[in-house]
N, C-alpha and C positions, 0 to 999 in steps of 0.2 A: 742755411734756409731749409726748412722742413719740406717734405714732399707735398704737404697740403698747402704750403705757402707759395709754391711755384705757380706761375701764371699759366692759364690754359693755352695749350698749343706750343709752350716753350720746349725747345729741343732738350731732351733728357728727362722730361717729366714722365713718371711711371705710366700715367694714363696714355700719353702719346706713344710710348714705346709698346704698350700692350696692343695698340690698334694697328701698328705697322705690320704688314704681312711678313712673315719670316719663312724662308725656305732655303734650301741648298741643293747641291747636286743629287744627294740621296733622295730627297723628296721629289725632285724633278724626274729622276729615274723611275721612281715608283709610279708617278703619274703617267709617264710614257708607257711603262709596262701595262698599267691598267687600261690605257687607251688602246694599246695593241690587242689585248685580250678582248676588249669591248668591240673593236672593229672586226675581229674575226668572228665573234659571236653574232654581231649584227649582220655581217655578210652571209653567214650560214643561214640565219633565220629568214632573211629576205630572199635568199636563193630558194629556200624550201617553199615559201609562199609569196611570190612576187606580187605586190599590189597591182591589181588590174590584169594579172596573168603574165606568163613568160613572154608572149609576143610583143607586148608593149615595151619591154626593156631589152629585147634582143636585137642585135645588129649583125651584119655579115662583114667579116674583114677581107683583106686582100687575098687570103688563102682560101676563101670560101667557107670559113669556119665561123660558128656563132660566137659572139662575145656579148657580155651583158653590161648594161649601164648601172647595175646595182652597186658597183664599187663606190660610186660617188655618194649615194645616200648613206651607205654603211660607214664610210669614213667620216662624214659630217656628223652623224648621230654619236659616234664614239668620241670625236673631238669635243663637241659641244657639251656632252654629258659629263665627261671627265673634267673639263675646264670648270664646270659649274660646282664640282665638289672637291676638286684637288686642292692641295695646300699652297699657301704663298701668294694668293691673288687677292687684290682689293675688290670689294663688292662692285665698284664701277667697272673694273676690268672684266670681271666675270660677266656682267650684264652686256658689255660691249662685245665680248667674244660670242656670247649667245646670239645677239642680234646679227652680228656680221656673218657668222657661220650659217645660221639657219636661213637668214634672209637671202644671202647670195646663193645658197643651195636651192632655195625655192624658185627664184627667178631663173637660175641656170637650168633647173630641171624642167621648168615650163618651156624653155627654148629647146631642150633636148627632145621632149616628147611631142611638142606641138609645132616646132619650127620646120620650115621647108628646106633650109640650107641653101636657098637660091641667092641670098644676100649675106655677105660676110664682111667683117671689119667695120670700123667706124664709117668709112667712106660709103660702103654698101648700104648700111642701115640709114645713115643720114640722107643719102641720095634718095632712098625709097621714101623717107618722110617728106622730102622736098616735093615729091610727086604725089603726095597724099596717101601713101601706102604705109600703114603701121605694121611693121614686121615684129615677129616674136623677139628677134634680136634687139630691136629698138626698145621694146617693153623691158627686156632684160637689162639693157644698159641704163635705162631710167630707174628701174627698180633697184639696181645695185648702187646707183648714185645716191638714192634716198637712204638705202641701208647704210652706206658709208657715212652719210651725214648724221643719222641717228646714233650710230656707234660712236662717232666723234663727240657728239653732244653728251653722251653718257660718260665718256672719259673726262669731260670737263676741260677747263682752260679758257683762255681768252678767245675772242672771235678769230684771231689769226691762227691760234693753235687748232681750233675746231676746223677751220678751212683746210689747213695742212693735213690734219689727221684724217679728215674725210677723203682727201685725195689719196692718202696712203692706203686706206681700206679699199676704196673702189678701184683705184689704179692697180693695187696688188691683185685683186680678184680678176680683173680683166687681163693683166699681163701674164699671169700663170696660165690662163686658158689659152693664150697664144702659143705656148710651148707644148700644148697637149695635141701634138700632131704625129707622134710616134709612140710605140709602147714604152712606158716607163719614163719618158722624157720629162714630163711635167713633175712627176714625183721626185725625180733626181734633182731638178731645179729647186723644188721645195725643200728637200733635205739639205742641199748646199746653202740655200738662203737662210733657213732656220738655224743651221749650225753656225754660220757666220754671225748671225744676229746674236745668238747666245754667247758666242766666244767674244764678241765685242763688248758685252756688258760687263761692268765692274762687279766683282763679287764683294759680299759683305755689306755693311751698313754705310750710308753716306758719312763723310767726315763730320766732326762736331760742328754744329752751327750751320751746316749746309742744308739747303732746301732743294727738292727736286724742281726741275723746270716746270713752268706752268703747263698743265694738261698732261703731265707724265707721272708715272709712279717711279719709285727708286729703281735704278738700273738692275738691281738684283732680282726684280720681278720678271725679267726677260725669260729666265729658265723655266719657271712654271707656265708662262704664257705660251711658249713654243713646245713644251713637253708633250701635251696631248696630241696636237696635230701631227707632230713628227713621229710619235709612237704609232699612231694609226697609219701613217704613210708607210712606215717600215713593215707593218703587218700585212698590208695589202699590195705592196710592191711586187711580190712574186706573181700575183694574179694578173697584174698589168703587164709585166715583162713576159709572162707565159701566154699572153694574148687570149686569156680566158675572160677577162673583164677590162673595162676602160673607165676612166674617171668621168668622162662626159663633162658638159658645162657645169652641172650641179657640183661635182666633186672638185674640179679645178677652180671654179669661182670661190667655193667655200674655203679651200685651203689657202688660196691667195689672200682672201679677206682676213682670215685668222692671223696669218703672218703680218698683214698690214696693221692689225690691232696691236700685236706684240711690239712692232716697231713704234707705233704711235704712243704706246703706254710706257716706253722705256728709254727711247733715245732723246738726246738733247734737241733743241729746236734747230740748230745748224745742221746736225746730222739728219734730222727728218727732212729739212729742206733739200739737202743734197740727195737723199734717197728719192724724194718725190721728183726731183729733176731727172734722175736716172730713169725712173719708171716712165715718166712722160716722154723722154727721149726714145726709149726702146719701143714704146707703144707707137709713136710717130714713125719710127724707122720701119716697123712691121708693115706699114701701109705701102712701102716702096721696096723693101728688101725682104727676101725670104730667109727666115731664120734657119730653115732646113738646108738651104743652099750654102749658107755661111758655115754651118756645122759640117757639112759634107766636104767643104774645101779646107777645113782646118783639122789636121790629123789628130791632135790631142782631143779636140771636142768630139770628133767622129768616134774615137775609141771609147770615150766616156758614154756617148750616146748609144753605142752598140753593146756596152757592157751588160751582160745578163740577158740580152735579147736573143730570140731565135733567129737563125740565119734567114735571109729573105728567100722566097721560093725562086727556083731557077727559071720558071716560065709563068706567064700570066695564067690565071685560072680560066679554063674554058667556059664559055657562056657568059662571061662578064663583058662589060664595055671595054673597048680597046683604045688606049691603055686604061686599065682599071685604076681606081684610086689606091694609093699605097696603104691607106688606112681609112676607116670610116670617119676618123677625125678630120681628114683632109677635105672631104667633100661635104661634110655636114652629116651628123648622126641620123637625122630623120630622112635625108635624101638617100643615104645608104640603105635604110630600112625599106624605102619605097622602090628601090631598084630591083629588077627581076633577078 
């Protein structure tokens, strides 16, 4: 059969093969390196001229030292920009990454800059809604939910796939933010999650005659999908560990959402369902169990959590509330900014 005689969409047709995104470890490494450079450049530019001024983005940590929230916007800008032009991604995946990253960052940034920090977690925000109070956190949760749904619709698939993928994007955004309670912790979780996601993907093209699951790209697309956010994470991790900057809701929500898109675009339906169940379970557990307490009680997790971090101060900073919050993340970024 000649190439012209093949049916449209038949596996093996030249036109079909030319439309399939191709990438490998080298291309993913290049995308990660580009995102790392872009993240450092964006962070430097934003630090020189912070939108709205330094005070808007500055918080005081447990040492009495200033930290900036500009890490989150810089990481998001780099991740979304490189994902938009990097190799190996289908147009639908690029669009989903752009919507998930920018949308989650926008709603998270709104909570960072306008929130009071008085209500935390699903229970706190939903309880406030029940009393007629619309918190910035509730707006963020609703906005990230819509962002996840739009991202999932861009990826395509059946209604069931769209529902699962929306949960992965929104749930990933929220869950990573729950780990942003100590310097570097959320970024380490993102690195581990993205690495496991990439390692679990099959390399090479699907076997002859095989079709990707509904709503997914071929599994080889995982590497380029996670390359940009992980590259940006690596570039800005020293700033976070050094307590010069923090992700804030903008950064944590964005990275979690980007990893959610990568999972939604590459994993099989059973794997996505299992991952969504795990995200849901951890989110529910966070309402009654302190992740920090679990980490502190587990030697291996505590070692990983402290890796690269500065030692804790020997005594509380004078002039602060007693006891002071361990980190502005713990009490709410805006609440920390408002404290004397």
